[in-house]
N, C-alpha and C positions, 0 to 999 in steps of 0.2 A: 200557299204555294200558288204562284202566278203562272199557270201554264201557257195562257195566251201570251203573256209577255215574254216567256222564255222562247217561245215559238218565233215571235216577231224579232227578238234579239238575235236568234240564230239567222234568220233571213236577212237582217240588216248587215250582217258581217259577210254576206255573200254578194257576189256581182250581181247587177241587175239581170234578171231572167234566170238566174240559177235557182236550183230547187234543193230542198232538204227532205230527208226521210223522216217520217215521224218517229222511228226508232232513235234517231239523233237526238230529238227533244226529249224522249223518255230516258235515254242514257245521261243527258245533261241534267235532268231533274234528280235522277238517282244519285249521281255524284253530288249534288248540292244538298239533297235532303239527307242522304245516308252514305257519307263518303266511304265508309267501311263495307257497304253492301252494294256497291255499284253494279255488281253482277246480277242484281234483282231488278234491273231496269224494266223487264216485261210487265211488272206489276203497275207500272205507271201508264202503260198503253191505253187502258180505258179512259183516263182523264185526259190524255193527250188527244184521243179521237173526238171526245166531247168538246174540248177547246177548239180544235180544227173545225168541227162542224159549225161552232158559233162564229169563228172568223170567216168561214165561207159564207154563212148567212149574212153576216155584216158587209160582205163584199171586200174584205181586207185581203184575203188570200184566195188563191184559185188552186185546184187540184189538176194533176195529170198523171198518166201512166204510159210510159213509153212513147212520149211525145204527144199523146192524145189527151184533149181537154176533158175533164170529168165534171159533170154537174153536181154530183153528190159523191160522197165518200163511199166507195165499194170495192172490197178486195184490196190489193196493193195500190199504193199511190204516193205520189210526190207533192210537196207543198211549195208554192211560189208566191212572192208578193204580187198583188193585183195592182201594179203600177199603171 
C-alpha cells in the first residue's frame, strides 16, 4: 500500500494551491484495499498520518488549518503540494 503515492496522486488531481483532507486519502485507500468495506476508512488514518509526516519532512507537502500554515501535524489539518 503506497500511502505517500496515494496522497500525491490526490493532490495532483487538484488545482495548484488546493488542499485535501487526510480523510480523503484514507477513504481512497479503503476503497482500493477493501472495496466492500469502504466504511472502515478510519482504520487507515494512522498510516495516512505517518505518510503525511514523512512527506512534510521531505518538503514535498505543507500543512495548514483554516488558512494558517502548520510546521507539524497537530489536530485537524489540510494537505497541499509544496510547489
